[in-house]
All heavy atoms as TSV, in Angstrom:
chain	resi	resn	atom	element	x	y	z
A	1	MET	N	N	5.884	2.249	-10.566
A	1	MET	CA	C	7.163	2.357	-9.910
A	1	MET	C	C	8.077	1.270	-10.449
A	1	MET	O	O	7.630	0.182	-10.789
A	1	MET	CB	C	7.005	2.222	-8.406
A	1	MET	CG	C	6.103	3.294	-7.799
A	1	MET	SD	S	6.063	3.215	-6.021
A	1	MET	CE	C	7.426	4.287	-5.685
A	2	ALA	N	N	9.335	1.577	-10.484
A	2	ALA	CA	C	10.328	0.642	-11.006
A	2	ALA	C	C	10.546	-0.531	-10.049
A	2	ALA	O	O	10.333	-0.421	-8.841
A	2	ALA	CB	C	11.651	1.372	-11.223
A	3	ALA	N	N	10.973	-1.653	-10.606
A	3	ALA	CA	C	11.240	-2.865	-9.825
A	3	ALA	C	C	12.164	-2.573	-8.649
A	3	ALA	O	O	13.157	-1.856	-8.797
A	3	ALA	CB	C	11.852	-3.937	-10.715
A	4	GLY	N	N	11.811	-3.097	-7.465
A	4	GLY	CA	C	12.639	-2.962	-6.284
A	4	GLY	C	C	12.521	-1.647	-5.541
A	4	GLY	O	O	13.068	-1.493	-4.456
A	5	GLN	N	N	11.806	-0.678	-6.104
A	5	GLN	CA	C	11.679	0.630	-5.467
A	5	GLN	C	C	10.789	0.527	-4.227
A	5	GLN	O	O	9.774	-0.158	-4.227
A	5	GLN	CB	C	11.081	1.633	-6.453
A	5	GLN	CG	C	11.089	3.045	-5.955
A	5	GLN	CD	C	10.684	4.033	-7.044
A	5	GLN	OE1	O	10.452	3.668	-8.186
A	5	GLN	NE2	N	10.595	5.285	-6.679
A	6	GLY	N	N	11.171	1.221	-3.148
A	6	GLY	CA	C	10.391	1.231	-1.918
A	6	GLY	C	C	9.083	1.971	-2.108
A	6	GLY	O	O	9.009	2.959	-2.841
A	7	ILE	N	N	8.033	1.483	-1.438
A	7	ILE	CA	C	6.701	2.066	-1.554
A	7	ILE	C	C	6.180	2.397	-0.170
A	7	ILE	O	O	6.144	1.531	0.700
A	7	ILE	CB	C	5.717	1.066	-2.213
A	7	ILE	CG1	C	6.199	0.675	-3.601
A	7	ILE	CG2	C	4.308	1.638	-2.264
A	7	ILE	CD1	C	5.431	-0.504	-4.190
A	8	LEU	N	N	5.791	3.629	0.053
A	8	LEU	CA	C	5.070	4.040	1.253
A	8	LEU	C	C	5.745	3.549	2.536
A	8	LEU	O	O	5.296	2.604	3.165
A	8	LEU	CB	C	3.627	3.519	1.192
A	8	LEU	CG	C	2.627	4.094	2.186
A	8	LEU	CD1	C	2.373	5.568	1.883
A	8	LEU	CD2	C	1.338	3.332	2.133
A	9	SER	N	N	6.802	4.206	2.934
A	9	SER	CA	C	7.540	3.772	4.122
A	9	SER	C	C	6.768	3.982	5.420
A	9	SER	O	O	7.064	3.358	6.429
A	9	SER	CB	C	8.881	4.490	4.198
A	9	SER	OG	O	8.676	5.889	4.314
A	10	GLU	N	N	5.762	4.881	5.408
A	10	GLU	CA	C	4.938	5.083	6.601
A	10	GLU	C	C	3.544	5.523	6.194
A	10	GLU	O	O	3.384	6.349	5.303
A	10	GLU	CB	C	5.547	6.147	7.516
A	10	GLU	CG	C	4.754	6.361	8.777
A	10	GLU	CD	C	5.384	7.399	9.694
A	10	GLU	OE1	O	6.498	7.850	9.424
A	10	GLU	OE2	O	4.715	7.737	10.674
A	11	ALA	N	N	2.539	4.971	6.847
A	11	ALA	CA	C	1.144	5.339	6.590
A	11	ALA	C	C	0.684	6.248	7.727
A	11	ALA	O	O	-0.126	5.865	8.562
A	11	ALA	CB	C	0.282	4.089	6.495
A	12	ALA	N	N	1.238	7.470	7.773
A	12	ALA	CA	C	1.005	8.383	8.895
A	12	ALA	C	C	-0.475	8.571	9.217
A	12	ALA	O	O	-0.874	8.480	10.361
A	12	ALA	CB	C	1.657	9.726	8.602
A	13	GLY	N	N	-1.297	8.836	8.212
A	13	GLY	CA	C	-2.726	9.037	8.438
A	13	GLY	C	C	-3.554	7.893	7.910
A	13	GLY	O	O	-4.729	8.046	7.615
A	14	GLY	N	N	-2.926	6.735	7.764
A	14	GLY	CA	C	-3.604	5.591	7.167
A	14	GLY	C	C	-3.489	5.636	5.650
A	14	GLY	O	O	-3.214	6.685	5.069
A	15	ALA	N	N	-3.663	4.490	5.004
A	15	ALA	CA	C	-3.539	4.432	3.551
A	15	ALA	C	C	-4.307	3.245	2.993
A	15	ALA	O	O	-4.528	2.252	3.690
A	15	ALA	CB	C	-2.069	4.319	3.148
A	16	GLU	N	N	-4.717	3.385	1.739
A	16	GLU	CA	C	-5.308	2.285	0.996
A	16	GLU	C	C	-4.622	2.232	-0.359
A	16	GLU	O	O	-4.365	3.270	-0.973
A	16	GLU	CB	C	-6.810	2.489	0.813
A	16	GLU	CG	C	-7.571	2.393	2.123
A	16	GLU	CD	C	-9.057	2.575	1.939
A	16	GLU	OE1	O	-9.483	3.737	1.780
A	16	GLU	OE2	O	-9.775	1.564	1.967
A	17	LEU	N	N	-4.295	1.033	-0.805
A	17	LEU	CA	C	-3.654	0.831	-2.099
A	17	LEU	C	C	-4.456	-0.200	-2.885
A	17	LEU	O	O	-4.889	-1.206	-2.322
A	17	LEU	CB	C	-2.236	0.286	-1.942
A	17	LEU	CG	C	-1.201	1.145	-1.257
A	17	LEU	CD1	C	-1.183	0.830	0.224
A	17	LEU	CD2	C	0.154	0.883	-1.847
A	18	LEU	N	N	-4.615	0.034	-4.173
A	18	LEU	CA	C	-5.217	-0.931	-5.077
A	18	LEU	C	C	-4.170	-1.246	-6.138
A	18	LEU	O	O	-3.742	-0.359	-6.872
A	18	LEU	CB	C	-6.480	-0.377	-5.733
A	18	LEU	CG	C	-7.112	-1.251	-6.806
A	18	LEU	CD1	C	-7.550	-2.603	-6.237
A	18	LEU	CD2	C	-8.286	-0.539	-7.463
A	19	VAL	N	N	-3.730	-2.491	-6.208
A	19	VAL	CA	C	-2.717	-2.900	-7.179
A	19	VAL	C	C	-3.383	-2.995	-8.554
A	19	VAL	O	O	-4.343	-3.737	-8.730
A	19	VAL	CB	C	-2.066	-4.245	-6.792
A	19	VAL	CG1	C	-0.997	-4.625	-7.802
A	19	VAL	CG2	C	-1.493	-4.184	-5.386
A	20	LEU	N	N	-2.862	-2.243	-9.524
A	20	LEU	CA	C	-3.425	-2.216	-10.873
A	20	LEU	C	C	-2.654	-3.108	-11.833
A	20	LEU	O	O	-3.251	-3.833	-12.618
A	20	LEU	CB	C	-3.447	-0.776	-11.395
A	20	LEU	CG	C	-4.246	0.220	-10.543
A	20	LEU	CD1	C	-4.044	1.635	-11.060
A	20	LEU	CD2	C	-5.712	-0.153	-10.506
A	21	GLU	N	N	-1.330	-3.038	-11.793
A	21	GLU	CA	C	-0.457	-3.848	-12.666
A	21	GLU	C	C	0.801	-4.211	-11.894
A	21	GLU	O	O	1.259	-3.439	-11.059
A	21	GLU	CB	C	-0.036	-3.059	-13.913
A	21	GLU	CG	C	-1.157	-2.713	-14.846
A	21	GLU	CD	C	-0.674	-1.856	-16.021
A	21	GLU	OE1	O	0.532	-1.570	-16.135
A	21	GLU	OE2	O	-1.527	-1.461	-16.821
A	22	GLY	N	N	1.367	-5.347	-12.190
A	22	GLY	CA	C	2.587	-5.780	-11.522
A	22	GLY	C	C	2.284	-6.344	-10.148
A	22	GLY	O	O	1.193	-6.848	-9.888
A	23	ARG	N	N	3.256	-6.228	-9.238
A	23	ARG	CA	C	3.125	-6.787	-7.893
A	23	ARG	C	C	3.708	-5.827	-6.859
A	23	ARG	O	O	4.650	-5.086	-7.137
A	23	ARG	CB	C	3.898	-8.104	-7.766
A	23	ARG	CG	C	3.497	-9.199	-8.713
A	23	ARG	CD	C	2.375	-10.019	-8.123
A	23	ARG	NE	N	2.094	-11.263	-8.829
A	23	ARG	CZ	C	1.330	-11.355	-9.909
A	23	ARG	NH1	N	0.801	-10.292	-10.439
A	23	ARG	NH2	N	1.088	-12.527	-10.461
A	24	ILE	N	N	3.146	-5.878	-5.652
A	24	ILE	CA	C	3.754	-5.248	-4.486
A	24	ILE	C	C	4.286	-6.397	-3.639
A	24	ILE	O	O	3.602	-7.390	-3.424
A	24	ILE	CB	C	2.745	-4.404	-3.694
A	24	ILE	CG1	C	2.385	-3.139	-4.488
A	24	ILE	CG2	C	3.319	-4.027	-2.321
A	24	ILE	CD1	C	1.371	-2.246	-3.811
A	25	VAL	N	N	5.520	-6.258	-3.172
A	25	VAL	CA	C	6.180	-7.296	-2.387
A	25	VAL	C	C	6.339	-6.813	-0.954
A	25	VAL	O	O	6.734	-5.665	-0.716
A	25	VAL	CB	C	7.564	-7.627	-2.997
A	25	VAL	CG1	C	8.294	-8.662	-2.170
A	25	VAL	CG2	C	7.417	-8.076	-4.443
A	26	ASP	N	N	6.051	-7.698	-0.001
A	26	ASP	CA	C	6.229	-7.414	1.419
A	26	ASP	C	C	6.793	-8.687	2.053
A	26	ASP	O	O	6.044	-9.587	2.427
A	26	ASP	CB	C	4.908	-7.026	2.066
A	26	ASP	CG	C	5.056	-6.618	3.524
A	26	ASP	OD1	O	6.193	-6.358	3.969
A	26	ASP	OD2	O	4.034	-6.554	4.230
A	27	GLY	N	N	8.115	-8.794	2.103
A	27	GLY	CA	C	8.750	-10.020	2.590
A	27	GLY	C	C	8.440	-11.175	1.658
A	27	GLY	O	O	8.733	-11.111	0.470
A	28	ASP	N	N	7.800	-12.213	2.175
A	28	ASP	CA	C	7.437	-13.377	1.365
A	28	ASP	C	C	6.080	-13.226	0.681
A	28	ASP	O	O	5.689	-14.081	-0.104
A	28	ASP	CB	C	7.397	-14.643	2.236
A	28	ASP	CG	C	8.770	-15.044	2.731
A	28	ASP	OD1	O	9.762	-14.690	2.063
A	28	ASP	OD2	O	8.850	-15.700	3.782
A	29	ARG	N	N	5.351	-12.161	0.983
A	29	ARG	CA	C	4.017	-11.949	0.400
A	29	ARG	C	C	4.112	-11.195	-0.915
A	29	ARG	O	O	4.938	-10.299	-1.064
A	29	ARG	CB	C	3.139	-11.178	1.361
A	29	ARG	CG	C	2.937	-11.931	2.679
A	29	ARG	CD	C	1.990	-11.209	3.552
A	29	ARG	NE	N	0.660	-11.610	3.101
A	29	ARG	CZ	C	-0.455	-11.297	3.705
A	29	ARG	NH1	N	-0.424	-10.552	4.776
A	29	ARG	NH2	N	-1.616	-11.715	3.252
A	30	ARG	N	N	3.234	-11.565	-1.850
A	30	ARG	CA	C	3.131	-10.894	-3.143
A	30	ARG	C	C	1.678	-10.479	-3.334
A	30	ARG	O	O	0.774	-11.304	-3.223
A	30	ARG	CB	C	3.521	-11.829	-4.295
A	30	ARG	CG	C	4.918	-12.443	-4.188
A	30	ARG	CD	C	5.971	-11.406	-4.511
A	30	ARG	NE	N	7.304	-11.951	-4.577
A	30	ARG	CZ	C	8.141	-12.004	-3.565
A	30	ARG	NH1	N	7.767	-11.624	-2.378
A	30	ARG	NH2	N	9.364	-12.469	-3.722
A	31	TYR	N	N	1.446	-9.189	-3.579
A	31	TYR	CA	C	0.099	-8.683	-3.806
A	31	TYR	C	C	-0.079	-8.465	-5.305
A	31	TYR	O	O	0.607	-7.640	-5.908
A	31	TYR	CB	C	-0.117	-7.380	-3.048
A	31	TYR	CG	C	-0.004	-7.551	-1.547
A	31	TYR	CD1	C	1.177	-7.250	-0.888
A	31	TYR	CD2	C	-1.080	-8.028	-0.811
A	31	TYR	CE1	C	1.276	-7.403	0.494
A	31	TYR	CE2	C	-0.984	-8.189	0.571
A	31	TYR	CZ	C	0.197	-7.875	1.205
A	31	TYR	OH	O	0.301	-8.027	2.565
A	32	LYS	N	N	-0.998	-9.202	-5.917
A	32	LYS	CA	C	-1.206	-9.178	-7.367
A	32	LYS	C	C	-2.257	-8.139	-7.754
A	32	LYS	O	O	-2.939	-7.578	-6.891
A	32	LYS	CB	C	-1.631	-10.560	-7.839
A	32	LYS	CG	C	-2.951	-11.012	-7.262
A	32	LYS	CD	C	-3.274	-12.413	-7.712
A	32	LYS	CE	C	-4.654	-12.814	-7.175
A	32	LYS	NZ	N	-5.080	-14.079	-7.687
A	33	PRO	N	N	-2.412	-7.877	-9.065
A	33	PRO	CA	C	-3.427	-6.931	-9.519
A	33	PRO	C	C	-4.814	-7.308	-8.987
A	33	PRO	O	O	-5.176	-8.473	-8.924
A	33	PRO	CB	C	-3.365	-7.056	-11.038
A	33	PRO	CG	C	-1.948	-7.452	-11.315
A	33	PRO	CD	C	-1.603	-8.384	-10.179
A	34	GLY	N	N	-5.551	-6.279	-8.576
A	34	GLY	CA	C	-6.871	-6.477	-8.009
A	34	GLY	C	C	-6.876	-6.544	-6.498
A	34	GLY	O	O	-7.926	-6.520	-5.864
A	35	THR	N	N	-5.689	-6.605	-5.878
A	35	THR	CA	C	-5.596	-6.667	-4.424
A	35	THR	C	C	-5.770	-5.269	-3.835
A	35	THR	O	O	-5.149	-4.314	-4.290
A	35	THR	CB	C	-4.237	-7.230	-3.981
A	35	THR	OG1	O	-4.056	-8.523	-4.554
A	35	THR	CG2	C	-4.143	-7.327	-2.467
A	36	TRP	N	N	-6.626	-5.171	-2.811
A	36	TRP	CA	C	-6.857	-3.920	-2.095
A	36	TRP	C	C	-6.196	-4.070	-0.734
A	36	TRP	O	O	-6.473	-5.019	-0.007
A	36	TRP	CB	C	-8.355	-3.682	-1.932
A	36	TRP	CG	C	-8.668	-2.329	-1.394
A	36	TRP	CD1	C	-8.850	-1.988	-0.088
A	36	TRP	CD2	C	-8.819	-1.137	-2.142
A	36	TRP	NE1	N	-9.111	-0.652	0.025
A	36	TRP	CE2	C	-9.105	-0.093	-1.232
A	36	TRP	CE3	C	-8.742	-0.825	-3.500
A	36	TRP	CZ2	C	-9.313	1.211	-1.633
A	36	TRP	CZ3	C	-8.956	0.479	-3.891
A	36	TRP	CH2	C	-9.242	1.482	-2.971
A	37	ILE	N	N	-5.322	-3.113	-0.385
A	37	ILE	CA	C	-4.585	-3.159	0.879
A	37	ILE	C	C	-4.983	-1.941	1.708
A	37	ILE	O	O	-4.921	-0.815	1.212
A	37	ILE	CB	C	-3.066	-3.136	0.636
A	37	ILE	CG1	C	-2.650	-4.280	-0.294
A	37	ILE	CG2	C	-2.309	-3.193	1.959
A	37	ILE	CD1	C	-1.245	-4.138	-0.849
A	38	ARG	N	N	-5.396	-2.157	2.946
A	38	ARG	CA	C	-5.742	-1.053	3.849
A	38	ARG	C	C	-4.771	-1.083	5.024
A	38	ARG	O	O	-4.583	-2.114	5.659
A	38	ARG	CB	C	-7.161	-1.199	4.346
A	38	ARG	CG	C	-7.545	-0.093	5.334
A	38	ARG	CD	C	-8.965	-0.230	5.754
A	38	ARG	NE	N	-9.721	0.766	5.004
A	38	ARG	CZ	C	-11.005	0.999	5.174
A	38	ARG	NH1	N	-11.690	0.278	6.027
A	38	ARG	NH2	N	-11.595	1.927	4.488
A	39	LEU	N	N	-4.150	0.070	5.283
A	39	LEU	CA	C	-3.168	0.183	6.364
A	39	LEU	C	C	-3.651	1.183	7.400
A	39	LEU	O	O	-4.034	2.303	7.044
A	39	LEU	CB	C	-1.825	0.660	5.803
A	39	LEU	CG	C	-1.209	-0.213	4.713
A	39	LEU	CD1	C	-0.033	0.493	4.075
A	39	LEU	CD2	C	-0.795	-1.544	5.285
A	40	PRO	N	N	-3.633	0.820	8.675
A	40	PRO	CA	C	-4.045	1.758	9.713
A	40	PRO	C	C	-3.033	2.889	9.876
A	40	PRO	O	O	-1.871	2.749	9.485
A	40	PRO	CB	C	-4.105	0.891	10.969
A	40	PRO	CG	C	-3.184	-0.247	10.699
A	40	PRO	CD	C	-3.235	-0.475	9.212
A	41	ALA	N	N	-3.479	3.981	10.448
A	41	ALA	CA	C	-2.593	5.114	10.712
A	41	ALA	C	C	-1.397	4.654	11.531
A	41	ALA	O	O	-1.530	3.870	12.456
A	41	ALA	CB	C	-3.353	6.208	11.448
A	42	GLY	N	N	-0.208	5.097	11.143
A	42	GLY	CA	C	1.016	4.775	11.862
A	42	GLY	C	C	1.700	3.487	11.439
A	42	GLY	O	O	2.794	3.199	11.884
A	43	ASP	N	N	1.062	2.701	10.566
A	43	ASP	CA	C	1.675	1.453	10.110
A	43	ASP	C	C	2.930	1.765	9.291
A	43	ASP	O	O	3.003	2.782	8.625
A	43	ASP	CB	C	0.673	0.661	9.262
A	43	ASP	CG	C	1.048	-0.803	9.123
A	43	ASP	OD1	O	1.941	-1.266	9.852
A	43	ASP	OD2	O	0.433	-1.485	8.287
A	44	ARG	N	N	3.919	0.868	9.347
A	44	ARG	CA	C	5.169	1.034	8.604
A	44	ARG	C	C	5.403	-0.205	7.750
A	44	ARG	O	O	6.144	-1.105	8.147
A	44	ARG	CB	C	6.340	1.249	9.559
A	44	ARG	CG	C	6.261	2.532	10.329
A	44	ARG	CD	C	7.475	2.675	11.229
A	44	ARG	NE	N	7.527	3.977	11.811
A	44	ARG	CZ	C	8.158	5.026	11.282
A	44	ARG	NH1	N	8.793	4.894	10.153
A	44	ARG	NH2	N	8.150	6.182	11.886
A	45	PRO	N	N	4.778	-0.249	6.584
A	45	PRO	CA	C	4.930	-1.429	5.727
A	45	PRO	C	C	6.316	-1.496	5.105
A	45	PRO	O	O	6.994	-0.483	4.953
A	45	PRO	CB	C	3.862	-1.222	4.650
A	45	PRO	CG	C	3.727	0.263	4.549
A	45	PRO	CD	C	3.928	0.769	5.962
A	46	GLY	N	N	6.727	-2.700	4.742
A	46	GLY	CA	C	8.013	-2.901	4.078
A	46	GLY	C	C	7.812	-3.174	2.594
A	46	GLY	O	O	8.478	-4.029	2.032
A	47	PHE	N	N	6.888	-2.452	1.964
A	47	PHE	CA	C	6.533	-2.699	0.566
A	47	PHE	C	C	7.630	-2.264	-0.402
A	47	PHE	O	O	8.241	-1.205	-0.227
A	47	PHE	CB	C	5.268	-1.934	0.185
A	47	PHE	CG	C	4.022	-2.368	0.900
A	47	PHE	CD1	C	2.948	-1.500	0.995
A	47	PHE	CD2	C	3.884	-3.621	1.455
A	47	PHE	CE1	C	1.775	-1.877	1.631
A	47	PHE	CE2	C	2.722	-4.005	2.101
A	47	PHE	CZ	C	1.663	-3.128	2.184
A	48	THR	N	N	7.820	-3.072	-1.442
A	48	THR	CA	C	8.651	-2.693	-2.584
A	48	THR	C	C	7.913	-3.096	-3.852
A	48	THR	O	O	7.024	-3.950	-3.830
A	48	THR	CB	C	10.036	-3.381	-2.565
A	48	THR	OG1	O	9.859	-4.795	-2.543
A	48	THR	CG2	C	10.866	-2.953	-1.374
A	49	ALA	N	N	8.294	-2.483	-4.963
A	49	ALA	CA	C	7.722	-2.850	-6.257
A	49	ALA	C	C	8.280	-4.203	-6.680
A	49	ALA	O	O	9.452	-4.497	-6.457
A	49	ALA	CB	C	8.064	-1.787	-7.299
A	50	GLY	N	N	7.430	-5.035	-7.271
A	50	GLY	CA	C	7.826	-6.370	-7.707
A	50	GLY	C	C	8.863	-6.363	-8.806
A	50	GLY	O	O	9.306	-5.308	-9.281
A	51	GLU	N	N	9.239	-7.561	-9.235
A	51	GLU	CA	C	10.328	-7.750	-10.206
A	51	GLU	C	C	10.086	-7.087	-11.559
A	51	GLU	O	O	11.030	-6.816	-12.285
A	51	GLU	CB	C	10.635	-9.241	-10.377
A	51	GLU	CG	C	9.447	-10.136	-10.620
A	51	GLU	CD	C	8.609	-10.435	-9.383
A	51	GLU	OE1	O	9.084	-10.334	-8.249
A	51	GLU	OE2	O	7.426	-10.760	-9.570
A	52	LYS	N	N	8.831	-6.795	-11.905
A	52	LYS	CA	C	8.530	-6.089	-13.157
A	52	LYS	C	C	7.954	-4.707	-12.889
A	52	LYS	O	O	7.374	-4.093	-13.765
A	52	LYS	CB	C	7.554	-6.912	-13.998
A	52	LYS	CG	C	8.155	-8.214	-14.492
A	52	LYS	CD	C	7.199	-8.950	-15.387
A	52	LYS	CE	C	7.833	-10.254	-15.864
A	52	LYS	NZ	N	6.938	-10.995	-16.746
A	53	GLY	N	N	8.102	-4.236	-11.646
A	53	GLY	CA	C	7.549	-2.936	-11.269
A	53	GLY	C	C	6.091	-3.070	-10.865
A	53	GLY	O	O	5.537	-4.166	-10.811
A	54	VAL	N	N	5.466	-1.931	-10.575
A	54	VAL	CA	C	4.067	-1.945	-10.146
A	54	VAL	C	C	3.404	-0.607	-10.468
A	54	VAL	O	O	4.060	0.432	-10.488
A	54	VAL	CB	C	3.950	-2.247	-8.626
A	54	VAL	CG1	C	4.525	-1.136	-7.784
A	54	VAL	CG2	C	2.509	-2.526	-8.222
A	55	ARG	N	N	2.126	-0.683	-10.753
A	55	ARG	CA	C	1.293	0.518	-10.898
A	55	ARG	C	C	0.132	0.324	-9.936
A	55	ARG	O	O	-0.484	-0.745	-9.898
A	55	ARG	CB	C	0.786	0.681	-12.329
A	55	ARG	CG	C	0.063	2.006	-12.556
A	55	ARG	CD	C	-0.142	2.286	-14.030
A	55	ARG	NE	N	-1.105	1.392	-14.615
A	55	ARG	CZ	C	-2.365	1.721	-14.911
A	55	ARG	NH1	N	-2.797	2.941	-14.686
A	55	ARG	NH2	N	-3.171	0.841	-15.441
A	56	PHE	N	N	-0.154	1.348	-9.129
A	56	PHE	CA	C	-1.198	1.212	-8.119
A	56	PHE	C	C	-1.880	2.546	-7.875
A	56	PHE	O	O	-1.343	3.613	-8.181
A	56	PHE	CB	C	-0.623	0.667	-6.805
A	56	PHE	CG	C	0.483	1.495	-6.216
A	56	PHE	CD1	C	0.225	2.498	-5.307
A	56	PHE	CD2	C	1.797	1.263	-6.590
A	56	PHE	CE1	C	1.245	3.262	-4.770
A	56	PHE	CE2	C	2.832	2.017	-6.063
A	56	PHE	CZ	C	2.552	3.022	-5.152
A	57	TYR	N	N	-3.083	2.473	-7.317
A	57	TYR	CA	C	-3.827	3.637	-6.866
A	57	TYR	C	C	-3.544	3.770	-5.380
A	57	TYR	O	O	-3.572	2.773	-4.654
A	57	TYR	CB	C	-5.324	3.421	-7.108
A	57	TYR	CG	C	-6.203	4.427	-6.425
A	57	TYR	CD1	C	-6.427	5.674	-6.974
A	57	TYR	CD2	C	-6.801	4.131	-5.201
A	57	TYR	CE1	C	-7.221	6.606	-6.333
A	57	TYR	CE2	C	-7.599	5.056	-4.553
A	57	TYR	CZ	C	-7.807	6.288	-5.120
A	57	TYR	OH	O	-8.583	7.199	-4.475
A	58	LEU	N	N	-3.277	4.984	-4.903
A	58	LEU	CA	C	-2.958	5.205	-3.500
A	58	LEU	C	C	-3.787	6.360	-2.959
A	58	LEU	O	O	-3.867	7.429	-3.567
A	58	LEU	CB	C	-1.468	5.542	-3.346
A	58	LEU	CG	C	-0.995	5.991	-1.976
A	58	LEU	CD1	C	-1.168	4.878	-0.944
A	58	LEU	CD2	C	0.452	6.454	-2.049
A	59	LYS	N	N	-4.411	6.126	-1.803
A	59	LYS	CA	C	-5.145	7.177	-1.094
A	59	LYS	C	C	-4.593	7.196	0.322
A	59	LYS	O	O	-4.496	6.154	0.974
A	59	LYS	CB	C	-6.636	6.867	-1.088
A	59	LYS	CG	C	-7.478	7.955	-0.457
A	59	LYS	CD	C	-8.956	7.642	-0.597
A	59	LYS	CE	C	-9.765	8.757	0.037
A	59	LYS	NZ	N	-11.212	8.493	-0.058
A	60	THR	N	N	-4.202	8.388	0.816
A	60	THR	CA	C	-3.593	8.474	2.142
A	60	THR	C	C	-4.263	9.540	3.006
A	60	THR	O	O	-4.926	10.444	2.495
A	60	THR	CB	C	-2.099	8.821	2.049
A	60	THR	OG1	O	-1.963	10.091	1.409
A	60	THR	CG2	C	-1.315	7.764	1.307
A	61	GLY	N	N	-4.063	9.405	4.306
A	61	GLY	CA	C	-4.464	10.432	5.261
A	61	GLY	C	C	-5.915	10.387	5.714
A	61	GLY	O	O	-6.276	11.065	6.667
A	62	HIS	N	N	-6.737	9.613	5.102
A	62	HIS	CA	C	-8.168	9.622	5.405
A	62	HIS	C	C	-8.569	8.667	6.532
A	62	HIS	O	O	-9.726	8.646	6.942
A	62	HIS	CB	C	-8.957	9.280	4.140
A	62	HIS	CG	C	-8.675	7.924	3.602
A	62	HIS	ND1	N	-7.445	7.571	3.081
A	62	HIS	CD2	C	-9.439	6.811	3.544
A	62	HIS	CE1	C	-7.483	6.312	2.708
A	62	HIS	NE2	N	-8.686	5.830	2.987
A	63	LEU	N	N	-7.628	7.902	7.063
A	63	LEU	CA	C	-7.945	6.944	8.126
A	63	LEU	C	C	-7.382	7.362	9.478
A	63	LEU	O	O	-7.432	6.616	10.438
A	63	LEU	CB	C	-7.387	5.553	7.753
A	63	LEU	CG	C	-7.946	4.962	6.470
A	63	LEU	CD1	C	-7.207	3.659	6.112
A	63	LEU	CD2	C	-9.438	4.698	6.580
A	64	ALA	N	N	-6.874	8.590	9.559
A	64	ALA	CA	C	-6.248	9.052	10.794
A	64	ALA	C	C	-7.255	9.147	11.941
A	64	ALA	O	O	-6.949	8.776	13.062
A	64	ALA	CB	C	-5.578	10.404	10.578
A	65	HIS	N	N	-8.436	9.642	11.662
A	65	HIS	CA	C	-9.468	9.791	12.674
A	65	HIS	C	C	-10.793	9.294	12.097
A	65	HIS	O	O	-11.592	10.075	11.627
A	65	HIS	CB	C	-9.597	11.257	13.096
A	65	HIS	CG	C	-8.315	11.843	13.578
A	65	HIS	ND1	N	-7.771	11.527	14.800
A	65	HIS	CD2	C	-7.436	12.690	12.994
A	65	HIS	CE1	C	-6.635	12.173	14.957
A	65	HIS	NE2	N	-6.397	12.879	13.868
A	66	PRO	N	N	-11.012	7.982	12.160
A	66	PRO	CA	C	-12.246	7.443	11.583
A	66	PRO	C	C	-13.485	8.008	12.283
A	66	PRO	O	O	-13.468	8.274	13.475
A	66	PRO	CB	C	-12.130	5.930	11.810
A	66	PRO	CG	C	-11.088	5.753	12.833
A	66	PRO	CD	C	-10.208	6.973	12.796
A	67	ALA	N	N	-14.523	8.203	11.494
A	67	ALA	CA	C	-15.778	8.733	12.031
A	67	ALA	C	C	-16.423	7.708	12.960
A	67	ALA	O	O	-16.408	6.521	12.693
A	67	ALA	CB	C	-16.714	9.064	10.886
A	68	VAL	N	N	-16.968	8.200	14.034
A	68	VAL	CA	C	-17.662	7.344	14.989
A	68	VAL	C	C	-19.155	7.488	14.752
A	68	VAL	O	O	-19.683	8.598	14.724
A	68	VAL	CB	C	-17.311	7.731	16.447
A	68	VAL	CG1	C	-18.092	6.875	17.423
A	68	VAL	CG2	C	-15.824	7.605	16.678
A	69	GLN	N	N	-19.819	6.362	14.554
A	69	GLN	CA	C	-21.257	6.404	14.337
A	69	GLN	C	C	-21.964	5.973	15.618
A	69	GLN	O	O	-21.511	5.101	16.330
A	69	GLN	CB	C	-21.640	5.472	13.198
A	69	GLN	CG	C	-21.058	5.915	11.874
A	69	GLN	CD	C	-21.486	5.005	10.744
A	69	GLN	OE1	O	-22.198	4.024	10.948
A	69	GLN	NE2	N	-21.061	5.323	9.548
A	70	GLY	N	N	-23.081	6.600	15.899
A	70	GLY	CA	C	-23.754	6.192	17.118
A	70	GLY	C	C	-25.021	6.875	17.356
A	70	GLY	O	O	-25.835	7.399	16.900
C-alpha cells in the first residue's frame, strides 16, 4: 500500500496482519517487518501505511466466533 493510505478501518470478524515490508503506523506506534498484529472482532484500528508504504499479509473474519474447547 502507498504511504499514508488507510489500512483496515474495521476488523468486523477479527483480523491478523503480518508486516512484510515497510511500516504500519497507528498514532505514535510503528509496526516494523516481522510484527504480527491480532485484532479482535469489532476493533477499529487507526492504521495507515508508513512513510515508504507497506506490504503485509492479512487474514480476516476468522476470529468472529472463536472455538470453545472443553
